[in-house]
Backbone as CSV, one residue per row, in Angstrom:
resi,resn,N_x,N_y,N_z,CA_x,CA_y,CA_z,C_x,C_y,C_z
1,UNK,-24.725,-17.453,-25.994,-24.318,-16.071,-26.143,-22.862,-16.027,-26.588
2,UNK,-22.584,-15.311,-27.658,-21.239,-15.315,-28.217,-20.230,-14.624,-27.345
3,UNK,-18.989,-15.045,-27.481,-17.915,-14.411,-26.736,-17.521,-13.120,-27.440
4,UNK,-17.129,-12.116,-26.674,-16.658,-10.863,-27.257,-15.156,-10.990,-27.473
5,UNK,-14.716,-11.006,-28.717,-13.313,-11.215,-29.030,-12.538,-9.910,-28.979
6,UNK,-11.239,-10.032,-28.875,-10.377,-8.863,-28.927,-10.437,-8.256,-30.320
7,UNK,-10.246,-6.947,-30.404,-10.278,-6.313,-31.710,-9.046,-6.714,-32.521
8,UNK,-9.119,-6.644,-33.847,-7.991,-7.023,-34.680,-6.866,-6.009,-34.582
9,UNK,-5.668,-6.347,-35.098,-4.557,-5.398,-35.068,-4.921,-4.114,-35.782
10,UNK,-4.275,-3.015,-35.375,-4.568,-1.708,-35.946,-4.321,-1.698,-37.446
11,UNK,-5.223,-1.031,-38.180,-5.072,-0.910,-39.634,-4.587,0.468,-40.024
12,UNK,-4.073,1.211,-39.061,-3.551,2.531,-39.357,-4.527,3.644,-39.033
13,UNK,-5.777,3.272,-38.733,-6.751,4.285,-38.377,-6.460,4.810,-36.978
14,UNK,-6.632,6.077,-36.819,-6.361,6.679,-35.521,-7.492,6.359,-34.557
15,UNK,-7.150,5.785,-33.392,-8.161,5.480,-32.384,-8.144,6.591,-31.339
16,UNK,-9.120,7.485,-31.401,-9.106,8.633,-30.503,-10.068,8.494,-29.332
17,UNK,-10.746,7.378,-29.214,-11.588,7.147,-28.031,-11.914,5.666,-27.947
18,UNK,-12.324,5.238,-26.757,-12.629,3.821,-26.570,-13.858,3.420,-27.370
19,UNK,-14.770,4.368,-27.631,-15.936,4.061,-28.434,-15.561,3.645,-29.842
20,UNK,-14.539,4.283,-30.381,-14.046,3.921,-31.719,-13.512,2.499,-31.716
21,UNK,-12.843,2.120,-30.632,-12.290,0.765,-30.525,-13.414,-0.272,-30.463
22,UNK,-14.471,0.040,-29.715,-15.605,-0.880,-29.629,-16.267,-1.038,-30.991
23,UNK,-16.426,0.059,-31.710,-17.051,0.013,-33.036,-16.241,-0.869,-33.988
24,UNK,-14.932,-0.703,-33.956,-14.072,-1.495,-34.846,-14.104,-2.970,-34.474
25,UNK,-14.162,-3.234,-33.153,-14.212,-4.629,-32.708,-15.500,-5.303,-33.176
26,UNK,-16.620,-4.593,-33.015,-17.892,-5.169,-33.435,-17.942,-5.351,-34.949
27,UNK,-17.367,-4.392,-35.677,-17.352,-4.490,-37.141,-16.534,-5.684,-37.599
28,UNK,-15.422,-5.943,-36.922,-14.567,-7.069,-37.278,-15.300,-8.397,-37.073
29,UNK,-15.996,-8.502,-35.939,-16.708,-9.751,-35.653,-17.883,-9.943,-36.609
30,UNK,-18.568,-8.835,-36.928,-19.708,-8.918,-37.836,-19.293,-9.189,-39.286
31,UNK,-18.015,-8.984,-39.574,-17.550,-9.139,-40.961,-17.612,-10.585,-41.439
32,UNK,-17.728,-11.525,-40.524,-17.803,-12.929,-40.896,-16.472,-13.637,-40.883
33,UNK,-15.395,-12.944,-40.501,-14.064,-13.563,-40.460,-13.927,-14.502,-39.265
34,UNK,-14.869,-14.426,-38.342,-14.864,-15.341,-37.193,-16.205,-16.070,-37.147
35,UNK,-16.286,-17.073,-36.330,-17.540,-17.818,-36.174,-18.370,-17.280,-35.014
36,UNK,-17.901,-16.163,-34.423,-18.599,-15.597,-33.273,-19.617,-14.542,-33.702
37,UNK,-20.522,-14.201,-32.769,-21.521,-13.168,-33.014,-21.373,-12.066,-31.972
38,UNK,-21.530,-10.838,-32.440,-21.466,-9.696,-31.516,-22.833,-9.517,-30.864
39,UNK,-22.849,-9.451,-29.533,-24.089,-9.347,-28.783,-24.149,-7.981,-28.096
40,UNK,-24.889,-7.056,-28.702,-24.961,-5.706,-28.144,-25.677,-5.689,-26.789
41,UNK,-26.681,-6.527,-26.628,-27.392,-6.575,-25.345,-26.449,-6.956,-24.214
42,UNK,-25.622,-7.966,-24.462,-24.671,-8.404,-23.445,-23.608,-7.327,-23.196
43,UNK,-23.186,-6.655,-24.274,-22.187,-5.593,-24.140,-22.702,-4.473,-23.234
44,UNK,-23.942,-3.994,-23.493,-24.474,-2.901,-22.699,-24.812,-3.345,-21.279
45,UNK,-25.120,-4.626,-21.095,-25.311,-5.149,-19.744,-24.009,-5.053,-18.953
46,UNK,-22.906,-5.395,-19.609,-21.589,-5.301,-18.957,-21.235,-3.846,-18.649
47,UNK,-21.507,-2.952,-19.595,-21.225,-1.532,-19.381,-22.020,-1.005,-18.190
48,UNK,-23.293,-1.398,-18.116,-24.137,-0.954,-17.013,-23.596,-1.430,-15.676
49,UNK,-23.128,-2.684,-15.627,-22.597,-3.221,-14.371,-21.310,-2.510,-13.966
50,UNK,-20.455,-2.197,-14.950,-19.212,-1.483,-14.656,-19.517,-0.077,-14.139
51,UNK,-20.458,0.612,-14.780,-20.828,1.953,-14.347,-21.422,1.940,-12.939
52,UNK,-22.242,0.940,-12.660,-22.856,0.831,-11.341,-21.801,0.581,-10.269
53,UNK,-20.857,-0.291,-10.558,-19.780,-0.572,-9.602,-18.927,0.672,-9.364
54,UNK,-18.655,1.418,-10.441,-17.869,2.642,-10.320,-18.601,3.671,-9.466
55,UNK,-19.907,3.791,-9.670,-20.691,4.749,-8.895,-20.689,4.388,-7.412
56,UNK,-20.836,3.086,-7.114,-20.777,2.650,-5.715,-19.427,3.004,-5.103
57,UNK,-18.379,2.773,-5.871,-17.033,3.048,-5.379,-16.854,4.538,-5.073
58,UNK,-17.327,5.401,-5.976,-17.175,6.836,-5.775,-18.001,7.318,-4.581
59,UNK,-19.196,6.759,-4.424,-20.002,7.104,-3.247,-19.263,6.752,-1.968
60,UNK,-18.654,5.571,-1.978,-17.936,5.097,-0.793,-16.777,6.028,-0.435
61,UNK,-16.032,6.439,-1.458,-14.855,7.277,-1.219,-15.212,8.682,-0.773
62,UNK,-16.418,9.136,-1.108,-16.794,10.515,-0.812,-17.458,10.675,0.548
63,UNK,-17.668,9.569,1.241,-18.396,9.659,2.510,-17.503,10.202,3.631
64,UNK,-18.130,10.764,4.639,-17.438,11.099,5.876,-18.176,10.428,7.015
65,UNK,-17.521,10.351,8.153,-18.160,9.719,9.301,-18.124,10.705,10.472
66,UNK,-19.146,11.572,10.606,-19.180,12.512,11.721,-19.723,11.856,12.971
67,UNK,-19.588,12.539,14.076,-20.126,12.039,15.336,-21.038,13.104,15.931
68,UNK,-22.106,12.700,16.562,-23.038,13.673,17.112,-23.203,13.515,18.610
69,UNK,-22.200,12.950,19.278,-22.275,12.707,20.712,-22.639,13.987,21.461
70,UNK,-23.652,13.888,22.317,-24.115,15.006,23.140,-24.536,16.198,22.292
71,UNK,-24.950,15.934,21.075,-25.449,17.011,20.226,-24.370,17.880,19.648
72,UNK,-23.116,17.440,19.709,-22.020,18.263,19.192,-21.239,17.465,18.161
73,UNK,-20.736,18.195,17.191,-19.951,17.567,16.130,-18.500,17.975,16.323
74,UNK,-17.659,17.031,16.691,-16.299,17.358,17.120,-15.278,17.315,16.004
75,UNK,-15.612,16.786,14.883,-14.633,16.729,13.803,-15.234,16.079,12.594
76,UNK,-14.506,16.097,11.512,-15.004,15.458,10.303,-13.863,14.744,9.619
77,UNK,-14.187,13.781,8.831,-13.160,13.007,8.155,-13.747,12.342,6.932
78,UNK,-12.917,12.170,5.940,-13.296,11.435,4.751,-12.537,10.128,4.772
79,UNK,-13.232,9.008,4.573,-12.496,7.754,4.621,-12.108,7.288,3.229
80,UNK,-10.972,6.641,3.184,-10.422,6.129,1.947,-10.329,4.621,2.053
81,UNK,-10.661,3.948,0.990,-10.586,2.497,0.986,-9.176,2.033,0.661
82,UNK,-8.610,1.239,1.551,-7.328,0.595,1.290,-7.552,-0.892,1.435
83,UNK,-7.161,-1.654,0.450,-7.490,-3.078,0.448,-6.257,-3.919,0.730
84,UNK,-6.340,-4.730,1.783,-5.261,-5.652,2.111,-5.279,-6.838,1.151
85,UNK,-4.161,-7.479,1.026,-4.087,-8.678,0.180,-3.838,-9.929,1.003
86,UNK,-4.048,-9.825,2.328,-3.809,-10.997,3.160,-4.983,-11.970,3.063
87,UNK,-4.873,-13.075,3.755,-5.885,-14.126,3.643,-7.208,-13.726,4.268
88,UNK,-7.196,-12.671,5.075,-8.440,-12.232,5.704,-9.343,-11.492,4.728
89,UNK,-8.840,-11.222,3.519,-9.664,-10.528,2.531,-9.514,-9.029,2.655
90,UNK,-10.326,-8.281,1.894,-10.207,-6.823,1.907,-10.656,-6.226,3.222
91,UNK,-9.904,-5.279,3.705,-10.271,-4.575,4.929,-10.195,-3.078,4.661
92,UNK,-11.235,-2.399,5.048,-11.255,-0.962,4.849,-10.684,-0.272,6.061
93,UNK,-9.730,0.614,5.833,-9.187,1.404,6.922,-9.652,2.841,6.763
94,UNK,-9.796,3.507,7.877,-10.221,4.893,7.861,-9.016,5.785,8.065
95,UNK,-8.869,6.781,7.178,-7.776,7.719,7.297,-8.329,9.108,7.552
96,UNK,-7.655,9.825,8.417,-8.102,11.170,8.732,-7.865,12.107,7.570
97,UNK,-8.818,12.994,7.357,-8.630,14.076,6.410,-8.421,15.367,7.178
98,UNK,-9.299,15.608,8.166,-9.184,16.784,9.015,-9.731,16.432,10.388
99,UNK,-9.230,17.130,11.391,-9.806,17.020,12.719,-9.705,15.631,13.309
100,UNK,-10.652,15.324,14.176,-10.657,14.074,14.917,-11.456,13.027,14.160
101,UNK,-10.924,11.825,14.044,-11.645,10.741,13.389,-12.592,10.084,14.381
102,UNK,-13.887,10.290,14.195,-14.905,9.654,15.026,-15.885,8.948,14.105
103,UNK,-16.016,7.656,14.283,-16.845,6.877,13.373,-18.323,6.940,13.746
104,UNK,-19.167,6.987,12.736,-20.597,6.829,12.940,-20.910,5.359,12.703
105,UNK,-21.101,4.637,13.744,-21.247,3.188,13.656,-22.591,2.788,14.262
106,UNK,-23.068,1.608,13.950,-24.302,1.131,14.562,-24.306,-0.390,14.640
107,UNK,-25.149,-0.914,15.512,-25.279,-2.367,15.663,-25.979,-2.950,14.445
108,UNK,-25.640,-4.186,14.110,-26.210,-4.788,12.906,-27.724,-4.997,13.031
109,UNK,-28.260,-4.969,14.255,-29.713,-5.080,14.415,-30.450,-3.933,13.726
110,UNK,-29.733,-2.827,13.511,-30.355,-1.683,12.842,-30.704,-1.988,11.393
111,UNK,-30.073,-3.009,10.822,-30.393,-3.400,9.450,-31.870,-3.754,9.329
112,UNK,-32.410,-4.369,10.369,-33.828,-4.719,10.384,-34.709,-3.477,10.281
113,UNK,-34.268,-2.376,10.899,-35.022,-1.124,10.880,-34.856,-0.380,9.560
114,UNK,-33.647,-0.378,9.031,-33.359,0.404,7.825,-33.876,-0.248,6.546
115,UNK,-33.788,-1.572,6.477,-34.183,-2.282,5.259,-35.667,-2.641,5.303
116,UNK,-36.489,-1.665,5.032,-37.934,-1.864,4.993,-38.514,-1.160,3.769
117,UNK,-39.577,-1.712,3.241,-40.165,-1.173,2.021,-40.607,0.280,2.176
118,UNK,-41.038,0.677,3.379,-41.605,2.011,3.542,-40.563,3.091,3.806
119,UNK,-39.270,2.721,3.852,-38.272,3.760,4.135,-36.962,3.604,3.362
120,UNK,-36.827,2.579,2.539,-35.565,2.356,1.831,-35.716,2.751,0.364
121,UNK,-34.631,3.170,-0.253,-34.650,3.483,-1.678,-34.949,2.224,-2.483
122,UNK,-35.580,2.402,-3.620,-36.015,1.279,-4.430,-34.874,0.366,-4.836
123,UNK,-33.712,0.932,-5.083,-32.591,0.123,-5.556,-32.089,-0.872,-4.509
124,UNK,-32.421,-0.635,-3.227,-31.980,-1.536,-2.162,-33.048,-2.555,-1.757
125,UNK,-34.209,-2.475,-2.363,-35.294,-3.409,-2.054,-34.883,-4.873,-2.250
126,UNK,-34.060,-5.218,-3.276,-33.662,-6.625,-3.439,-32.926,-7.217,-2.242
127,UNK,-32.438,-6.377,-1.329,-31.728,-6.882,-0.148,-32.683,-7.302,0.975
128,UNK,-33.908,-6.818,0.930,-34.848,-7.040,2.036,-35.063,-8.521,2.350
129,UNK,-35.248,-9.414,1.362,-35.485,-10.827,1.700,-34.332,-11.501,2.439
130,UNK,-33.138,-10.893,2.403,-31.959,-11.547,2.995,-31.578,-10.959,4.353
131,UNK,-32.302,-9.929,4.830,-31.840,-9.224,6.026,-31.887,-10.089,7.288
132,UNK,-32.908,-10.896,7.431,-33.027,-11.706,8.656,-31.922,-12.744,8.754
133,UNK,-31.675,-13.454,7.659,-30.618,-14.469,7.679,-29.243,-13.823,7.795
134,UNK,-29.084,-12.625,7.227,-27.819,-11.898,7.354,-27.533,-11.560,8.810
135,UNK,-28.520,-10.984,9.476,-28.335,-10.592,10.874,-28.025,-11.814,11.735
136,UNK,-28.763,-12.901,11.524,-28.532,-14.112,12.314,-27.128,-14.663,12.086
137,UNK,-26.716,-14.769,10.834,-25.399,-15.339,10.540,-24.262,-14.425,10.983
138,UNK,-24.468,-13.119,10.890,-23.437,-12.183,11.344,-23.254,-12.270,12.853
139,UNK,-24.332,-12.413,13.577,-24.231,-12.593,15.033,-23.460,-13.858,15.372
140,UNK,-23.781,-14.937,14.668,-23.095,-16.207,14.938,-21.605,-16.099,14.643
141,UNK,-21.233,-15.204,13.747,-19.819,-15.002,13.422,-19.178,-13.968,14.348
142,UNK,-19.927,-13.498,15.335,-19.461,-12.464,16.269,-19.162,-11.155,15.564
143,UNK,-19.969,-10.849,14.583,-19.874,-9.579,13.867,-21.089,-8.760,14.293
144,UNK,-20.859,-7.746,15.149,-21.974,-7.079,15.805,-22.201,-5.635,15.368
145,UNK,-21.356,-5.098,14.503,-21.513,-3.697,14.122,-21.345,-3.504,12.623
146,UNK,-21.769,-2.350,12.165,-21.640,-1.987,10.751,-20.177,-2.025,10.309
147,UNK,-19.287,-1.461,11.117,-17.876,-1.404,10.737,-17.262,-2.800,10.636
148,UNK,-17.624,-3.676,11.559,-17.130,-5.052,11.502,-17.676,-5.760,10.271
149,UNK,-18.908,-5.458,9.930,-19.525,-6.059,8.748,-18.845,-5.566,7.471
150,UNK,-18.521,-4.271,7.420,-17.875,-3.699,6.233,-16.478,-4.264,6.010
151,UNK,-15.859,-4.766,7.071,-14.517,-5.336,6.962,-14.506,-6.754,6.406
152,UNK,-15.654,-7.388,6.331,-15.718,-8.765,5.854,-15.441,-8.835,4.353
153,UNK,-14.832,-9.911,3.931,-14.545,-10.099,2.509,-15.819,-10.472,1.757
154,UNK,-15.769,-10.379,0.443,-16.914,-10.764,-0.378,-17.281,-12.227,-0.157
155,UNK,-16.269,-13.079,-0.032,-16.513,-14.503,0.154,-17.274,-14.772,1.453
156,UNK,-16.908,-14.051,2.514,-17.592,-14.238,3.791,-19.031,-13.754,3.714
157,UNK,-19.260,-12.602,3.065,-20.619,-12.080,2.943,-21.510,-13.029,2.137
158,UNK,-20.924,-13.701,1.169,-21.691,-14.712,0.426,-22.104,-15.852,1.350
159,UNK,-21.227,-16.229,2.257,-21.549,-17.297,3.201,-22.573,-16.835,4.248
160,UNK,-22.650,-15.524,4.451,-23.592,-14.985,5.433,-25.032,-14.979,4.934
161,UNK,-25.229,-15.243,3.629,-26.600,-15.319,3.134,-26.897,-14.548,1.867
162,UNK,-25.963,-13.713,1.411,-26.188,-12.998,0.157,-25.974,-13.951,-1.016
163,UNK,-26.828,-13.890,-2.044,-26.816,-14.927,-3.082,-25.730,-14.794,-4.137
164,UNK,-25.251,-13.563,-4.391,-24.265,-13.377,-5.455,-23.475,-12.091,-5.205
165,UNK,-22.450,-11.877,-6.032,-21.580,-10.713,-5.854,-22.307,-9.399,-6.125
166,UNK,-23.300,-9.435,-6.984,-24.076,-8.218,-7.240,-24.773,-7.744,-5.975
167,UNK,-25.331,-8.668,-5.205,-25.984,-8.318,-3.941,-24.948,-7.900,-2.897
168,UNK,-23.768,-8.498,-2.945,-22.696,-8.097,-2.027,-22.320,-6.644,-2.271
169,UNK,-22.169,-6.281,-3.541,-21.836,-4.909,-3.905,-22.937,-3.954,-3.463
170,UNK,-24.170,-4.361,-3.656,-25.308,-3.539,-3.248,-25.350,-3.390,-1.729
171,UNK,-25.040,-4.458,-1.015,-25.046,-4.423,0.448,-23.954,-3.495,0.977
172,UNK,-22.791,-3.513,0.354,-21.714,-2.610,0.782,-22.135,-1.151,0.580
173,UNK,-22.798,-0.887,-0.531,-23.296,0.463,-0.783,-24.346,0.858,0.257
174,UNK,-25.205,-0.080,0.618,-26.231,0.181,1.631,-25.602,0.549,2.976
175,UNK,-24.515,-0.110,3.348,-23.892,0.129,4.647,-23.423,1.571,4.823
176,UNK,-23.074,2.231,3.737,-22.533,3.588,3.853,-23.478,4.653,3.312
177,UNK,-24.677,4.263,2.913,-25.558,5.215,2.228,-26.019,6.361,3.127
178,UNK,-26.005,6.174,4.444,-26.476,7.226,5.343,-25.344,8.005,6.009
179,UNK,-24.116,7.786,5.584,-23.014,8.601,6.088,-23.083,9.974,5.428
180,UNK,-22.990,11.027,6.225,-23.123,12.386,5.701,-21.841,12.849,5.026
181,UNK,-21.990,13.656,3.987,-20.834,14.206,3.287,-20.343,15.465,4.007
182,UNK,-19.022,15.665,4.057,-18.482,16.814,4.809,-18.929,18.152,4.253
183,UNK,-19.069,18.262,2.920,-19.460,19.549,2.345,-20.874,19.948,2.764
184,UNK,-21.698,18.963,3.071,-23.064,19.253,3.514,-23.070,19.962,4.862
185,UNK,-22.106,19.625,5.719,-22.080,20.159,7.076,-21.417,21.528,7.177
186,UNK,-20.761,21.951,6.103,-20.019,23.210,6.150,-20.921,24.429,6.277
187,UNK,-22.169,24.321,5.804,-23.043,25.489,5.782,-23.738,25.751,7.106
188,UNK,-23.583,24.861,8.065,-24.341,24.991,9.319,-24.065,26.314,10.017
189,UNK,-22.804,26.689,10.135,-22.464,27.944,10.824,-23.058,29.157,10.116
190,UNK,-23.256,29.040,8.817,-23.776,30.182,8.051,-25.272,30.367,8.235
191,UNK,-25.997,29.266,8.467,-27.460,29.340,8.512,-28.019,29.372,9.925
192,UNK,-27.171,29.205,10.929,-27.640,29.161,12.316,-27.297,30.458,13.044
193,UNK,-28.209,30.880,13.930,-27.990,32.127,14.646,-27.613,31.959,16.095
194,UNK,-27.661,30.743,16.619,-27.337,30.520,18.032,-26.621,29.191,18.190
195,UNK,-25.965,29.023,19.332,-25.260,27.766,19.605,-26.244,26.607,19.714
196,UNK,-27.398,26.852,20.311,-28.404,25.802,20.437,-28.860,25.322,19.061
197,UNK,-29.080,26.258,18.173,-29.511,25.908,16.816,-28.415,25.166,16.072
198,UNK,-27.172,25.600,16.248,-26.044,24.921,15.588,-25.914,23.488,16.074
199,UNK,-26.012,23.286,17.378,-25.918,21.922,17.918,-27.046,21.043,17.395
200,UNK,-28.227,21.614,17.287,-29.371,20.878,16.760,-29.161,20.500,15.304
201,UNK,-28.716,21.465,14.501,-28.536,21.222,13.065,-27.435,20.200,12.805
202,UNK,-26.440,20.139,13.676,-25.356,19.172,13.490,-25.846,17.744,13.646
203,UNK,-26.948,17.563,14.327,-27.579,16.246,14.377,-28.567,16.070,13.234
204,UNK,-29.419,17.054,13.026,-30.454,16.940,12.001,-29.867,16.788,10.600
205,UNK,-28.694,17.364,10.365,-28.050,17.266,9.051,-27.566,15.847,8.758
206,UNK,-27.530,14.998,9.758,-27.132,13.610,9.533,-28.248,12.800,8.890
207,UNK,-29.447,13.336,8.867,-30.572,12.663,8.225,-30.482,12.843,6.709
208,UNK,-30.790,11.822,5.943,-30.673,11.908,4.482,-31.603,12.969,3.897
209,UNK,-31.042,13.817,3.046,-31.831,14.836,2.368,-32.121,16.072,3.187
210,UNK,-31.685,16.116,4.437,-31.967,17.256,5.307,-30.855,18.292,5.195
211,UNK,-31.270,19.502,4.836,-30.353,20.646,4.863,-31.056,21.778,5.596
212,UNK,-30.728,23.015,5.285,-31.172,24.145,6.091,-32.697,24.249,6.203
213,UNK,-33.413,24.116,5.083,-34.862,24.308,5.095,-35.569,23.251,5.937
214,UNK,-35.247,21.976,5.686,-35.907,20.904,6.427,-35.475,20.902,7.890
215,UNK,-34.185,21.175,8.160,-33.708,21.221,9.542,-34.418,22.328,10.316
216,UNK,-34.605,23.470,9.674,-35.291,24.596,10.328,-36.736,24.223,10.639
217,UNK,-37.389,23.502,9.719,-38.768,23.085,9.942,-38.872,22.117,11.115
218,UNK,-37.977,21.135,11.164,-37.972,20.197,12.285,-37.699,20.940,13.601
219,UNK,-36.772,21.862,13.547,-36.405,22.629,14.742,-37.597,23.427,15.266
220,UNK,-38.296,24.099,14.365,-39.447,24.915,14.756,-40.607,24.047,15.246
221,UNK,-40.666,22.799,14.748,-41.748,21.889,15.160,-41.425,21.166,16.465
222,UNK,-40.249,21.417,17.027,-39.890,20.827,18.311,-39.030,19.586,18.227
223,UNK,-38.591,19.231,17.015,-37.732,18.059,16.834,-36.301,18.545,16.622
224,UNK,-35.624,18.793,17.734,-34.316,19.447,17.667,-33.157,18.455,17.592
225,UNK,-33.388,17.229,18.028,-32.311,16.249,18.032,-32.813,14.912,17.500
226,UNK,-31.889,14.049,17.155,-32.253,12.755,16.584,-33.127,11.943,17.525
227,UNK,-32.887,12.043,18.814,-33.684,11.269,19.768,-35.150,11.691,19.733
228,UNK,-35.412,12.988,19.463,-36.790,13.465,19.389,-37.529,12.831,18.207
229,UNK,-36.824,12.719,17.087,-37.421,12.114,15.893,-37.564,10.607,16.076
230,UNK,-36.570,9.983,16.711,-36.592,8.533,16.894,-37.771,8.082,17.760
231,UNK,-38.200,8.921,18.694,-39.263,8.552,19.622,-40.661,8.912,19.122
232,UNK,-40.736,9.625,17.996,-42.031,10.082,17.474,-42.543,9.139,16.395
233,UNK,-43.832,9.242,16.112,-44.418,8.498,14.989,-44.413,9.384,13.754
234,UNK,-44.530,8.778,12.588,-44.532,9.534,11.343,-45.713,10.508,11.302
235,UNK,-46.874,10.038,11.721,-48.069,10.880,11.706,-47.908,12.079,12.635
236,UNK,-47.290,11.856,13.796,-47.075,12.944,14.749,-46.159,14.007,14.175
237,UNK,-45.074,13.581,13.529,-44.128,14.527,12.942,-44.786,15.325,11.819
238,UNK,-45.552,14.651,10.989,-46.239,15.339,9.891,-47.211,16.376,10.434
239,UNK,-47.974,16.020,11.463,-48.933,16.964,12.053,-48.225,18.152,12.693
240,UNK,-47.117,17.892,13.398,-46.396,18.971,14.078,-45.722,19.910,13.092
241,UNK,-45.171,19.364,12.028,-44.536,20.229,11.020,-45.582,21.045,10.269
242,UNK,-46.731,20.437,10.014,-47.818,21.175,9.356,-48.278,22.334,10.236
243,UNK,-48.371,22.097,11.551,-48.765,23.154,12.483,-47.719,24.266,12.534
244,UNK,-46.440,23.888,12.491,-45.369,24.885,12.513,-45.401,25.753,11.258
245,UNK,-45.675,25.150,10.118,-45.773,25.895,8.861,-46.932,26.888,8.914
246,UNK,-48.053,26.432,9.433,-49.227,27.295,9.523,-49.000,28.443,10.505
247,UNK,-48.343,28.133,11.626,-48.096,29.155,12.642,-47.138,30.225,12.128
248,UNK,-46.086,29.790,11.428,-45.086,30.733,10.920,-45.501,31.347,9.585
249,UNK,-46.591,30.817,9.019,-47.047,31.249,7.696,-45.912,31.168,6.681
250,UNK,-45.186,30.063,6.780,-44.015,29.858,5.923,-44.418,29.194,4.616
251,UNK,-43.681,29.508,3.575,-43.933,28.915,2.259,-43.155,27.615,2.143
252,UNK,-43.563,26.636,2.938,-42.879,25.347,2.985,-43.886,24.223,2.776
253,UNK,-43.386,23.052,2.451,-44.236,21.879,2.266,-44.029,20.898,3.410
254,UNK,-45.089,20.252,3.792,-45.013,19.229,4.839,-44.232,18.035,4.282
255,UNK,-43.347,17.435,5.076,-42.583,16.270,4.591,-43.497,15.134,4.163
256,UNK,-43.074,14.401,3.151,-43.834,13.236,2.695,-43.716,12.100,3.707
257,UNK,-44.683,11.198,3.677,-44.724,10.107,4.649,-43.463,9.239,4.575
258,UNK,-43.039,8.868,3.360,-41.862,8.004,3.242,-40.608,8.723,3.700
259,UNK,-40.529,10.026,3.436,-39.373,10.814,3.895,-39.296,10.791,5.415
260,UNK,-40.423,11.001,6.066,-40.444,11.018,7.529,-40.105,9.641,8.095
261,UNK,-40.656,8.589,7.505,-40.359,7.239,7.990,-38.868,6.913,7.833
262,UNK,-38.265,7.398,6.752,-36.822,7.201,6.561,-36.044,7.926,7.642
263,UNK,-36.444,9.159,7.949,-35.748,9.928,8.978,-35.896,9.279,10.355
264,UNK,-37.057,8.719,10.627,-37.253,8.020,11.907,-36.348,6.798,11.987
265,UNK,-36.268,6.034,10.887,-35.425,4.833,10.872,-33.962,5.182,11.079
266,UNK,-33.490,6.234,10.409,-32.084,6.639,10.552,-31.829,7.203,11.946
267,UNK,-32.772,7.978,12.470,-32.623,8.527,13.819,-32.545,7.413,14.859
268,UNK,-33.374,6.382,14.704,-33.303,5.231,15.615,-31.958,4.535,15.505
269,UNK,-31.479,4.411,14.272,-30.205,3.736,14.048,-29.070,4.420,14.790
270,UNK,-29.050,5.764,14.739,-27.948,6.503,15.342,-28.209,6.936,16.786
271,UNK,-29.291,6.425,17.375,-29.520,6.641,18.808,-29.666,5.299,19.515
272,UNK,-30.747,4.561,19.208,-30.994,3.275,19.863,-29.913,2.238,19.545
273,UNK,-29.396,2.252,18.310,-28.457,1.214,17.881,-27.024,1.718,17.736
274,UNK,-26.750,2.909,18.239,-25.416,3.473,18.103,-24.407,2.664,18.910
275,UNK,-23.249,2.411,18.324,-22.170,1.670,18.997,-21.281,2.667,19.737
């Protein structure tokens, strides 16, 4: 596969975007003045990897870590990544944006529950074969929680069982994928009519994809808190929500099986495995 060479010196043409620069670079190499070949497949592969890394980074920066202790949400915060340059590798620190900083953390054993074919997004499926060896090696390193795991350097995660940096990047994205965004929680006071309902929604909103409509359905079906969902089976939740829809004669759809299984896995993570 040919190397991508630097573009030639400017010929006076105005370069008004990076796309123009790429076009000129490829044209120069294709002109035959070099012995190299321009490889568009490799170029777009690199672009895709850069875009994917950027998207992971933006997701990470936009997350918040709320707390649902005793069914109440005491504050919200957005965390910012700050990378140390010491020998311990990169370490993420959490900075307050507003209110009290309370982390949503869980034991690494929850990885076994979250990384399953029936409840994980397709893009994270490549991590499933490595979860058992990851958990075992992390325990041996005395790394027992999500936050401790997120603090590990790329080099350490490679030693823990991940095969390459692409999987390391994917694993870091997986660790924060269920952290709720602060803007999602802002609407709770507007859609709730009682303190009991507000306290319930502050937990239910921590489930992926759950907002006012789905939270109201779970609430009406008797699943008011994460512990209620964590202790139920998928079939039971589907039957109860279907009954609630029929009773209220609401124009709603019963949750899909994979959606419910995902909510059960996340609910278990933030109850049974909560740090």
